[in-house]
N, CA, C and O atoms as CSV, one atom per row, in Angstrom:
chain,resi,resn,atom,element,x,y,z
A,1,MET,N,N,33.330,-93.987,-140.304
A,1,MET,CA,C,34.113,-95.043,-139.693
A,1,MET,C,C,35.111,-94.468,-138.697
A,1,MET,O,O,35.325,-95.016,-137.616
A,2,GLU,N,N,35.696,-93.387,-139.077
A,2,GLU,CA,C,36.675,-92.764,-138.201
A,2,GLU,C,C,36.007,-92.195,-136.944
A,2,GLU,O,O,36.612,-92.178,-135.872
A,3,ASN,N,N,34.752,-91.725,-137.079
A,3,ASN,CA,C,33.994,-91.184,-135.968
A,3,ASN,C,C,33.721,-92.271,-134.923
A,3,ASN,O,O,33.786,-92.011,-133.722
A,4,LYS,N,N,33.419,-93.476,-135.381
A,4,LYS,CA,C,33.199,-94.589,-134.456
A,4,LYS,C,C,34.474,-94.941,-133.704
A,4,LYS,O,O,34.416,-95.284,-132.524
A,5,LYS,N,N,35.592,-94.866,-134.346
A,5,LYS,CA,C,36.868,-95.171,-133.684
A,5,LYS,C,C,37.149,-94.159,-132.592
A,5,LYS,O,O,37.686,-94.507,-131.540
A,6,GLN,N,N,36.785,-92.897,-132.837
A,6,GLN,CA,C,36.991,-91.878,-131.809
A,6,GLN,C,C,36.073,-92.154,-130.615
A,6,GLN,O,O,36.505,-92.007,-129.472
A,7,GLU,N,N,34.810,-92.553,-130.854
A,7,GLU,CA,C,33.896,-92.886,-129.763
A,7,GLU,C,C,34.415,-94.096,-128.999
A,7,GLU,O,O,34.420,-94.093,-127.768
A,8,ASN,N,N,34.845,-95.114,-129.702
A,8,ASN,CA,C,35.362,-96.312,-129.049
A,8,ASN,C,C,36.635,-96.029,-128.282
A,8,ASN,O,O,36.836,-96.591,-127.205
A,9,SER,N,N,37.485,-95.192,-128.794
A,9,SER,CA,C,38.722,-94.889,-128.082
A,9,SER,C,C,38.424,-94.127,-126.789
A,9,SER,O,O,39.111,-94.320,-125.785
A,10,TRP,N,N,37.397,-93.257,-126.809
A,10,TRP,CA,C,37.025,-92.534,-125.597
A,10,TRP,C,C,36.477,-93.507,-124.550
A,10,TRP,O,O,36.832,-93.431,-123.374
A,11,ILE,N,N,35.608,-94.422,-124.993
A,11,ILE,CA,C,35.037,-95.412,-124.079
A,11,ILE,C,C,36.132,-96.324,-123.539
A,11,ILE,O,O,36.179,-96.595,-122.339
A,12,LYS,N,N,36.987,-96.787,-124.394
A,12,LYS,CA,C,38.061,-97.672,-123.941
A,12,LYS,C,C,39.026,-96.941,-123.026
A,12,LYS,O,O,39.624,-97.545,-122.135
A,13,ARG,N,N,39.177,-95.646,-123.242
A,13,ARG,CA,C,40.144,-94.887,-122.464
A,13,ARG,C,C,39.649,-94.656,-121.034
A,13,ARG,O,O,40.430,-94.781,-120.091
A,14,TYR,N,N,38.366,-94.322,-120.855
A,14,TYR,CA,C,37.870,-93.946,-119.534
A,14,TYR,C,C,37.018,-95.016,-118.839
A,14,TYR,O,O,36.928,-95.018,-117.611
A,15,VAL,N,N,36.413,-95.891,-119.570
A,15,VAL,CA,C,35.548,-96.902,-118.973
A,15,VAL,C,C,36.270,-98.233,-119.017
A,15,VAL,O,O,36.311,-98.924,-120.035
A,16,LYS,N,N,36.832,-98.560,-117.873
A,16,LYS,CA,C,37.546,-99.836,-117.742
A,16,LYS,C,C,36.701,-100.778,-116.884
A,16,LYS,O,O,35.772,-100.341,-116.205
A,17,LEU,N,N,37.016,-102.023,-116.915
A,17,LEU,CA,C,36.271,-103.030,-116.170
A,17,LEU,C,C,36.243,-102.749,-114.673
A,17,LEU,O,O,35.174,-102.863,-114.073
A,18,PRO,N,N,37.342,-102.391,-114.039
A,18,PRO,CA,C,37.259,-102.101,-112.593
A,18,PRO,C,C,36.319,-100.924,-112.280
A,18,PRO,O,O,35.636,-100.926,-111.256
A,19,PHE,N,N,36.294,-99.931,-113.161
A,19,PHE,CA,C,35.402,-98.784,-112.970
A,19,PHE,C,C,33.942,-99.214,-113.053
A,19,PHE,O,O,33.124,-98.790,-112.237
A,20,VAL,N,N,33.610,-100.046,-114.025
A,20,VAL,CA,C,32.239,-100.535,-114.187
A,20,VAL,C,C,31.838,-101.382,-112.982
A,20,VAL,O,O,30.722,-101.260,-112.478
A,21,VAL,N,N,32.740,-102.232,-112.525
A,21,VAL,CA,C,32.453,-103.064,-111.357
A,21,VAL,C,C,32.244,-102.191,-110.119
A,21,VAL,O,O,31.339,-102.443,-109.324
A,22,MET,N,N,33.067,-101.185,-109.962
A,22,MET,CA,C,32.947,-100.301,-108.809
A,22,MET,C,C,31.620,-99.521,-108.844
A,22,MET,O,O,30.962,-99.393,-107.812
A,23,VAL,N,N,31.230,-99.013,-109.986
A,23,VAL,CA,C,29.959,-98.295,-110.111
A,23,VAL,C,C,28.788,-99.245,-109.839
A,23,VAL,O,O,27.835,-98.863,-109.160
A,24,ALA,N,N,28.845,-100.449,-110.350
A,24,ALA,CA,C,27.790,-101.421,-110.111
A,24,ALA,C,C,27.696,-101.769,-108.620
A,24,ALA,O,O,26.601,-101.897,-108.073
A,25,PHE,N,N,28.852,-101.918,-107.976
A,25,PHE,CA,C,28.881,-102.217,-106.543
A,25,PHE,C,C,28.235,-101.092,-105.730
A,25,PHE,O,O,27.408,-101.361,-104.858
A,26,PHE,N,N,28.599,-99.848,-106.002
A,26,PHE,CA,C,28.017,-98.720,-105.273
A,26,PHE,C,C,26.521,-98.581,-105.557
A,26,PHE,O,O,25.754,-98.241,-104.655
A,27,ALA,N,N,26.101,-98.834,-106.781
A,27,ALA,CA,C,24.669,-98.785,-107.102
A,27,ALA,C,C,23.921,-99.870,-106.328
A,27,ALA,O,O,22.822,-99.634,-105.828
A,28,PHE,N,N,24.511,-101.046,-106.231
A,28,PHE,CA,C,23.894,-102.130,-105.465
A,28,PHE,C,C,23.780,-101.741,-103.993
A,28,PHE,O,O,22.731,-101.941,-103.381
A,29,ILE,N,N,24.841,-101.191,-103.426
A,29,ILE,CA,C,24.845,-100.803,-102.018
A,29,ILE,C,C,23.812,-99.702,-101.755
A,29,ILE,O,O,23.101,-99.750,-100.751
A,30,LEU,N,N,23.725,-98.715,-102.647
A,30,LEU,CA,C,22.828,-97.582,-102.425
A,30,LEU,C,C,21.357,-97.940,-102.600
A,30,LEU,O,O,20.513,-97.407,-101.880
A,31,PHE,N,N,21.028,-98.821,-103.528
A,31,PHE,CA,C,19.627,-99.016,-103.889
A,31,PHE,C,C,19.063,-100.409,-103.605
A,31,PHE,O,O,17.857,-100.539,-103.396
A,32,PHE,N,N,19.881,-101.438,-103.592
A,32,PHE,CA,C,19.324,-102.791,-103.559
A,32,PHE,C,C,19.701,-103.622,-102.343
A,32,PHE,O,O,19.099,-104.674,-102.125
A,33,SER,N,N,20.655,-103.202,-101.556
A,33,SER,CA,C,21.086,-104.030,-100.436
A,33,SER,C,C,20.154,-103.850,-99.241
A,33,SER,O,O,19.248,-103.018,-99.275
A,34,GLU,N,N,20.375,-104.621,-98.202
A,34,GLU,CA,C,19.577,-104.546,-96.978
A,34,GLU,C,C,19.775,-103.196,-96.287
A,34,GLU,O,O,18.858,-102.707,-95.626
A,35,ASN,N,N,20.930,-102.599,-96.424
A,35,ASN,CA,C,21.232,-101.314,-95.792
A,35,ASN,C,C,21.181,-100.175,-96.806
A,35,ASN,O,O,21.972,-99.235,-96.724
A,36,SER,N,N,20.268,-100.254,-97.747
A,36,SER,CA,C,20.205,-99.247,-98.798
A,36,SER,C,C,19.703,-97.912,-98.259
A,36,SER,O,O,19.151,-97.837,-97.161
A,37,THR,N,N,19.899,-96.889,-99.029
A,37,THR,CA,C,19.475,-95.548,-98.640
A,37,THR,C,C,17.960,-95.481,-98.508
A,37,THR,O,O,17.448,-94.889,-97.558
A,38,ILE,N,N,17.253,-96.070,-99.430
A,38,ILE,CA,C,15.793,-96.057,-99.393
A,38,ILE,C,C,15.288,-96.779,-98.151
A,38,ILE,O,O,14.386,-96.289,-97.472
A,39,ARG,N,N,15.853,-97.918,-97.855
A,39,ARG,CA,C,15.460,-98.686,-96.659
A,39,ARG,C,C,15.774,-97.890,-95.394
A,39,ARG,O,O,14.987,-97.896,-94.447
A,40,SER,N,N,16.914,-97.208,-95.372
A,40,SER,CA,C,17.270,-96.395,-94.209
A,40,SER,C,C,16.274,-95.273,-93.993
A,40,SER,O,O,15.904,-94.990,-92.853
A,41,MET,N,N,15.831,-94.625,-95.067
A,41,MET,CA,C,14.845,-93.554,-94.944
A,41,MET,C,C,13.515,-94.103,-94.439
A,41,MET,O,O,12.864,-93.462,-93.614
A,42,GLU,N,N,13.102,-95.267,-94.913
A,42,GLU,CA,C,11.860,-95.881,-94.434
A,42,GLU,C,C,11.960,-96.202,-92.947
A,42,GLU,O,O,11.030,-95.936,-92.186
A,43,LEU,N,N,13.080,-96.770,-92.538
A,43,LEU,CA,C,13.250,-97.125,-91.132
A,43,LEU,C,C,13.329,-95.884,-90.251
A,43,LEU,O,O,12.833,-95.902,-89.124
A,44,ASN,N,N,13.941,-94.809,-90.739
A,44,ASN,CA,C,13.986,-93.568,-89.964
A,44,ASN,C,C,12.591,-92.988,-89.766
A,44,ASN,O,O,12.288,-92.456,-88.698
A,45,SER,N,N,11.741,-93.084,-90.784
A,45,SER,CA,C,10.369,-92.582,-90.617
A,45,SER,C,C,9.601,-93.448,-89.608
A,45,SER,O,O,8.803,-92.925,-88.830
A,46,VAL,N,N,9.832,-94.755,-89.616
A,46,VAL,CA,C,9.194,-95.636,-88.631
A,46,VAL,C,C,9.689,-95.297,-87.225
A,46,VAL,O,O,8.906,-95.265,-86.276
A,47,ILE,N,N,10.977,-95.048,-87.099
A,47,ILE,CA,C,11.551,-94.689,-85.798
A,47,ILE,C,C,10.944,-93.390,-85.291
A,47,ILE,O,O,10.609,-93.282,-84.111
A,48,ASP,N,N,10.799,-92.399,-86.172
A,48,ASP,CA,C,10.202,-91.121,-85.761
A,48,ASP,C,C,8.766,-91.297,-85.294
A,48,ASP,O,O,8.368,-90.713,-84.286
A,49,SER,N,N,7.985,-92.092,-86.011
A,49,SER,CA,C,6.594,-92.302,-85.600
A,49,SER,C,C,6.529,-93.051,-84.273
A,49,SER,O,O,5.660,-92.767,-83.448
A,50,LEU,N,N,7.430,-93.998,-84.056
A,50,LEU,CA,C,7.449,-94.728,-82.785
A,50,LEU,C,C,7.883,-93.826,-81.634
A,50,LEU,O,O,7.388,-93.980,-80.518
A,51,LYS,N,N,8.791,-92.893,-81.879
A,51,LYS,CA,C,9.190,-91.941,-80.845
A,51,LYS,C,C,8.019,-91.046,-80.464
A,51,LYS,O,O,7.823,-90.744,-79.287
A,52,GLN,N,N,7.234,-90.620,-81.460
A,52,GLN,CA,C,6.050,-89.813,-81.163
A,52,GLN,C,C,5.038,-90.617,-80.349
A,52,GLN,O,O,4.412,-90.091,-79.429
A,53,GLU,N,N,4.888,-91.874,-80.689
A,53,GLU,CA,C,3.963,-92.736,-79.950
A,53,GLU,C,C,4.432,-92.933,-78.508
A,53,GLU,O,O,3.623,-92.917,-77.581
A,54,ILE,N,N,5.727,-93.118,-78.324
A,54,ILE,CA,C,6.282,-93.265,-76.975
A,54,ILE,C,C,6.036,-91.999,-76.179
A,54,ILE,O,O,5.663,-92.067,-75.007
A,55,SER,N,N,6.238,-90.852,-76.793
A,55,SER,CA,C,6.007,-89.583,-76.109
A,55,SER,C,C,4.544,-89.435,-75.704
A,55,SER,O,O,4.247,-88.999,-74.592
A,56,PHE,N,N,3.637,-89.795,-76.598
A,56,PHE,CA,C,2.209,-89.722,-76.291
A,56,PHE,C,C,1.868,-90.614,-75.103
A,56,PHE,O,O,1.186,-90.175,-74.177
A,57,TYR,N,N,2.330,-91.850,-75.116
A,57,TYR,CA,C,2.005,-92.774,-74.030
A,57,TYR,C,C,2.702,-92.388,-72.733
A,57,TYR,O,O,2.168,-92.636,-71.652
A,58,ARG,N,N,3.879,-91.790,-72.820
A,58,ARG,CA,C,4.557,-91.325,-71.609
A,58,ARG,C,C,3.753,-90.188,-70.972
A,58,ARG,O,O,3.596,-90.145,-69.751
A,59,ASP,N,N,3.243,-89.268,-71.799
A,59,ASP,CA,C,2.414,-88.182,-71.273
A,59,ASP,C,C,1.128,-88.731,-70.647
A,59,ASP,O,O,0.707,-88.275,-69.584
A,60,THR,N,N,0.518,-89.694,-71.301
A,60,THR,CA,C,-0.702,-90.298,-70.768
A,60,THR,C,C,-0.426,-90.994,-69.441
A,60,THR,O,O,-1.212,-90.881,-68.500
A,61,THR,N,N,0.674,-91.702,-69.369
A,61,THR,CA,C,1.043,-92.392,-68.131
A,61,THR,C,C,1.286,-91.392,-67.016
A,61,THR,O,O,0.843,-91.606,-65.887
A,62,ASN,N,N,1.985,-90.301,-67.314
A,62,ASN,CA,C,2.227,-89.273,-66.293
A,62,ASN,C,C,0.915,-88.661,-65.812
A,62,ASN,O,O,0.765,-88.371,-64.625
A,63,HIS,N,N,-0.029,-88.465,-66.718
A,63,HIS,CA,C,-1.330,-87.918,-66.341
A,63,HIS,C,C,-2.052,-88.864,-65.372
A,63,HIS,O,O,-2.596,-88.417,-64.362
A,64,TYR,N,N,-2.057,-90.135,-65.670
A,64,TYR,CA,C,-2.744,-91.092,-64.795
A,64,TYR,C,C,-2.006,-91.297,-63.479
A,64,TYR,O,O,-2.636,-91.569,-62.457
A,65,ILE,N,N,-0.703,-91.173,-63.487
A,65,ILE,CA,C,0.048,-91.230,-62.217
A,65,ILE,C,C,-0.352,-90.051,-61.339
A,65,ILE,O,O,-0.553,-90.202,-60.134
A,66,TYR,N,N,-0.467,-88.868,-61.959
A,66,TYR,CA,C,-0.892,-87.687,-61.200
A,66,TYR,C,C,-2.305,-87.879,-60.641
A,66,TYR,O,O,-2.560,-87.575,-59.476
A,67,LEU,N,N,-3.220,-88.381,-61.471
A,67,LEU,CA,C,-4.585,-88.617,-60.995
A,67,LEU,C,C,-4.611,-89.645,-59.858
A,67,LEU,O,O,-5.363,-89.488,-58.896
A,68,ASN,N,N,-3.814,-90.666,-59.966
A,68,ASN,CA,C,-3.750,-91.687,-58.919
A,68,ASN,C,C,-3.227,-91.097,-57.611
A,68,ASN,O,O,-3.739,-91.408,-56.536
A,69,GLU,N,N,-2.206,-90.246,-57.707
A,69,GLU,CA,C,-1.691,-89.588,-56.504
A,69,GLU,C,C,-2.766,-88.700,-55.883
A,69,GLU,O,O,-2.903,-88.646,-54.661
A,70,GLN,N,N,-3.527,-88.003,-56.728
A,70,GLN,CA,C,-4.605,-87.158,-56.220
A,70,GLN,C,C,-5.657,-87.990,-55.494
A,70,GLN,O,O,-6.160,-87.584,-54.446
A,71,LEU,N,N,-5.987,-89.147,-56.050
A,71,LEU,CA,C,-6.979,-90.011,-55.395
A,71,LEU,C,C,-6.475,-90.532,-54.050
A,71,LEU,O,O,-7.260,-90.713,-53.119
A,72,ASN,N,N,-5.185,-90.768,-53.949
A,72,ASN,CA,C,-4.628,-91.288,-52.700
A,72,ASN,C,C,-4.471,-90.214,-51.639
A,72,ASN,O,O,-4.527,-90.519,-50.448
A,73,THR,N,N,-4.277,-88.960,-52.041
A,73,THR,CA,C,-3.974,-87.918,-51.062
A,73,THR,C,C,-5.098,-86.914,-50.864
A,73,THR,O,O,-5.132,-86.251,-49.827
A,74,ASN,N,N,-6.011,-86.772,-51.800
A,74,ASN,CA,C,-7.035,-85.738,-51.734
A,74,ASN,C,C,-8.422,-86.380,-51.593
A,74,ASN,O,O,-8.921,-86.985,-52.542
A,75,PRO,N,N,-9.040,-86.251,-50.420
A,75,PRO,CA,C,-10.355,-86.886,-50.229
A,75,PRO,C,C,-11.451,-86.283,-51.112
A,75,PRO,O,O,-12.385,-86.986,-51.496
A,76,GLU,N,N,-11.349,-84.992,-51.438
A,76,GLU,CA,C,-12.347,-84.384,-52.318
A,76,GLU,C,C,-12.280,-84.982,-53.717
A,76,GLU,O,O,-13.309,-85.200,-54.358
A,77,ALA,N,N,-11.079,-85.243,-54.180
A,77,ALA,CA,C,-10.934,-85.861,-55.506
A,77,ALA,C,C,-11.497,-87.272,-55.505
A,77,ALA,O,O,-12.134,-87.696,-56.469
A,78,MET,N,N,-11.260,-87.994,-54.426
A,78,MET,CA,C,-11.806,-89.351,-54.319
A,78,MET,C,C,-13.332,-89.312,-54.323
A,78,MET,O,O,-13.974,-90.107,-55.010
A,79,GLU,N,N,-13.903,-88.398,-53.565
A,79,GLU,CA,C,-15.356,-88.292,-53.520
A,79,GLU,C,C,-15.930,-87.904,-54.886
A,79,GLU,O,O,-16.952,-88.446,-55.307
A,80,ARG,N,N,-15.285,-86.985,-55.564
A,80,ARG,CA,C,-15.753,-86.563,-56.880
A,80,ARG,C,C,-15.762,-87.726,-57.862
A,80,ARG,O,O,-16.725,-87.906,-58.607
A,81,VAL,N,N,-14.705,-88.507,-57.865
A,81,VAL,CA,C,-14.621,-89.643,-58.786
A,81,VAL,C,C,-15.682,-90.680,-58.447
A,81,VAL,O,O,-16.347,-91.205,-59.340
A,82,VAL,N,N,-15.839,-90.972,-57.180
A,82,VAL,CA,C,-16.818,-91.985,-56.767
A,82,VAL,C,C,-18.228,-91.531,-57.125
A,82,VAL,O,O,-19.034,-92.329,-57.603
A,83,ARG,N,N,-18.526,-90.271,-56.901
A,83,ARG,CA,C,-19.866,-89.762,-57.175
A,83,ARG,C,C,-20.138,-89.697,-58.680
A,83,ARG,O,O,-21.233,-90.045,-59.122
A,84,GLU,N,N,-19.171,-89.263,-59.458
A,84,GLU,CA,C,-19.392,-89.113,-60.900
A,84,GLU,C,C,-19.361,-90.440,-61.638
A,84,GLU,O,O,-20.224,-90.721,-62.470
A,85,LYS,N,N,-18.373,-91.240,-61.333
A,85,LYS,CA,C,-18.167,-92.452,-62.123
A,85,LYS,C,C,-19.063,-93.600,-61.674
A,85,LYS,O,O,-19.580,-94.348,-62.503
A,86,TYR,N,N,-19.245,-93.737,-60.385
A,86,TYR,CA,C,-19.981,-94.889,-59.860
A,86,TYR,C,C,-21.383,-94.523,-59.372
A,86,TYR,O,O,-22.074,-95.361,-58.792
A,87,HIS,N,N,-21.802,-93.292,-59.601
A,87,HIS,CA,C,-23.155,-92.825,-59.292
A,87,HIS,C,C,-23.547,-93.067,-57.830
A,87,HIS,O,O,-24.687,-93.426,-57.538
A,88,MET,N,N,-22.608,-92.870,-56.932
A,88,MET,CA,C,-22.901,-93.012,-55.509
A,88,MET,C,C,-23.393,-91.664,-54.997
A,88,MET,O,O,-23.101,-90.618,-55.576
A,89,ASN,N,N,-24.136,-91.710,-53.913
A,89,ASN,CA,C,-24.667,-90.473,-53.354
A,89,ASN,C,C,-24.631,-90.505,-51.846
A,89,ASN,O,O,-24.449,-91.547,-51.217
A,90,ARG,N,N,-24.815,-89.316,-51.288
A,90,ARG,CA,C,-24.893,-89.200,-49.827
A,90,ARG,C,C,-26.312,-89.546,-49.378
A,90,ARG,O,O,-27.227,-89.684,-50.189
A,91,GLU,N,N,-26.462,-89.680,-48.086
A,91,GLU,CA,C,-27.800,-89.926,-47.550
A,91,GLU,C,C,-28.671,-88.708,-47.826
A,91,GLU,O,O,-28.198,-87.571,-47.813
A,92,ASN,N,N,-29.956,-88.967,-48.078
A,92,ASN,CA,C,-30.940,-87.915,-48.347
A,92,ASN,C,C,-30.558,-87.069,-49.559
A,92,ASN,O,O,-30.843,-85.872,-49.597
A,93,GLU,N,N,-29.927,-87.678,-50.532
A,93,GLU,CA,C,-29.540,-86.946,-51.743
A,93,GLU,C,C,-30.063,-87.711,-52.953
A,93,GLU,O,O,-29.923,-88.932,-53.023
A,94,ASP,N,N,-30.651,-87.014,-53.884
A,94,ASP,CA,C,-31.120,-87.638,-55.114
A,94,ASP,C,C,-30.090,-87.420,-56.219
A,94,ASP,O,O,-29.524,-86.335,-56.353
A,95,VAL,N,N,-29.858,-88.466,-57.005
A,95,VAL,CA,C,-28.911,-88.372,-58.112
A,95,VAL,C,C,-29.667,-88.638,-59.397
A,95,VAL,O,O,-30.377,-89.637,-59.516
A,96,TYR,N,N,-29.515,-87.749,-60.349
A,96,TYR,CA,C,-30.138,-87.913,-61.657
A,96,TYR,C,C,-29.053,-88.159,-62.685
A,96,TYR,O,O,-28.100,-87.387,-62.801
A,97,VAL,N,N,-29.206,-89.235,-63.426
A,97,VAL,CA,C,-28.240,-89.601,-64.457
A,97,VAL,C,C,-28.900,-89.397,-65.814
A,97,VAL,O,O,-29.953,-89.969,-66.096
A,98,PHE,N,N,-28.282,-88.592,-66.635
A,98,PHE,CA,C,-28.787,-88.324,-67.987
A,98,PHE,C,C,-27.943,-89.092,-68.971
A,98,PHE,O,O,-26.721,-88.954,-69.003
A,99,GLU,N,N,-28.604,-89.903,-69.773
A,99,GLU,CA,C,-27.892,-90.662,-70.804
A,99,GLU,C,C,-28.274,-90.104,-72.156
A,99,GLU,O,O,-29.438,-89.784,-72.398
A,100,GLU,N,N,-27.328,-89.990,-73.008
A,100,GLU,CA,C,-27.539,-89.429,-74.326
A,100,GLU,C,C,-27.963,-90.541,-75.285
A,100,GLU,O,O,-27.330,-91.596,-75.342
A,101,LYS,N,N,-29.025,-90.300,-76.030
A,101,LYS,CA,C,-29.450,-91.282,-77.021
A,101,LYS,C,C,-28.618,-91.114,-78.272
A,101,LYS,O,O,-28.243,-90.001,-78.641
A,102,LYS,N,N,-28.337,-92.214,-78.914
A,102,LYS,CA,C,-27.540,-92.159,-80.147
A,102,LYS,C,C,-28.416,-92.320,-81.346
A,102,LYS,O,O,-27.927,-92.301,-82.475
């Protein structure tokens, strides 16, 4: 009986209602609220993946801008693209197109 009184006195001494409310509030903020730590980590991973995607598309866009500039300024590049992509040829020239069977 005396042992229980010592346990209860320790609990009553250090665990007060404001302390319990404060711990519950911080637990709610950290784990269950809209701005929780877990939610923040999930959103940061989404942000990182979107930044990588933006970088990929920016590089792709820069590549096509360069190719477009080459087509506008370099006649050899224009001829190469027209001949390869659209199967055009010069006079007295034979073009053979090989298609791969699947």
